[in-house]
Every structure is written in structure tokens, then in C-alpha cells.
C-alpha positions in Angstrom: -143.4 155.1 67.6 -144.0 151.7 66.7 -147.7 152.4 65.6 -147.2 154.9 63.4 -145.1 153.2 60.6 -147.7 150.3 61.2 -150.8 152.7 60.3 -148.6 154.2 57.3 -148.1 150.5 55.8 -152.3 150.0 56.4 -153.1 153.2 54.9 -151.0 152.3 51.9 -152.1 148.6 51.6 -155.4 150.2 51.2 -154.8 152.8 48.7 -153.2 150.3 46.2 -156.0 147.6 47.1 -158.5 150.4 45.1 -159.2 150.3 41.6 -157.7 152.6 38.9 -161.2 154.4 38.4 -161.6 155.0 42.2 -159.3 158.2 41.4 -160.2 159.0 38.1 -158.3 159.2 35.6 -156.3 161.8 33.5 -157.2 164.1 30.4 -154.8 162.2 28.2 -156.1 158.6 29.6 -159.7 160.1 29.1 -159.3 161.4 25.5 -157.6 157.5 24.4 -160.2 155.7 26.1 -162.9 157.5 24.2 -161.1 157.4 21.1 -160.3 153.8 21.2 -164.3 153.0 22.8 -165.8 155.3 20.0 -163.6 154.4 17.2 -163.2 158.3 16.4 -160.4 160.9 16.7 -159.9 163.2 18.9 -160.8 166.8 17.9 -159.9 168.3 21.8 -160.0 167.8 25.1 -160.0 170.1 27.9 -161.2 169.7 31.3 -163.9 172.0 32.8 -165.5 173.1 36.0 -169.4 171.9 36.5 -171.5 172.1 40.0 -169.9 168.5 41.2 -166.5 169.1 40.5 -164.5 168.9 37.3 -165.1 167.0 34.1 -163.1 166.3 31.2 -165.0 167.0 27.5 -163.7 165.2 24.9 -164.8 166.0 21.5 -164.6 163.2 19.2 -164.4 162.8 15.0 -166.3 159.7 14.5 -165.1 157.3 11.2 -168.9 158.8 9.7 -167.8 162.1 10.2 -170.1 162.7 13.1 -168.7 165.2 15.8 -169.2 163.4 19.3 -168.6 164.8 22.7 -167.7 162.8 25.3 -167.6 163.9 29.3 -165.6 162.1 31.6 -165.3 162.6 35.6 -161.6 164.1 37.1 -159.8 162.8 39.6 -161.4 165.5 41.9 -165.6 164.8 41.2 -167.4 165.4 44.6 -169.8 162.5 46.2 -173.3 163.4 45.5 -174.4 164.1 49.2 -178.0 162.3 50.0 
């Protein structure tokens, strides 16, 4: 019985030690980050399924009037098998 709480503490400690990027980002976070990095406004943002899992597809309007599409992996992206 004593071993179970210790295991839970160890698992939670490992999860908290991982960087946020290990868990991916939400659609809202991805859109905000993409807009800031590209100095643009978000036109649309959606999550799409691909053969490797899901990814966020964000359409941006740059200050020069160019529409740009940025793709960011979602939280459940499958790891590539070797």
C-alpha cells in the first residue's frame, strides 16, 4: 500500500518536469504565438487531421497584406516510427 503513493508522486514529478512543448499547444495558444512571431493578424484557425495525427492550421494576414498559412502540431501528434 505504501508503494502506490510513491509511484504517483514520481509520475507527477516527471510530468511537471517536462517542458510545455512536450505536450503540444492548444489551438488558441498556437494562433496567438503564430500571430506574434509573424507580426500578423489571425484570419482563421482550425485543427485538421493528418496521417501523423492532428495539427493546427492558422491563416495569418501580414502587415504587407500577404496571407500566410502556418501549421503547428497538436497535442496528440503521433511519433514517427523507425
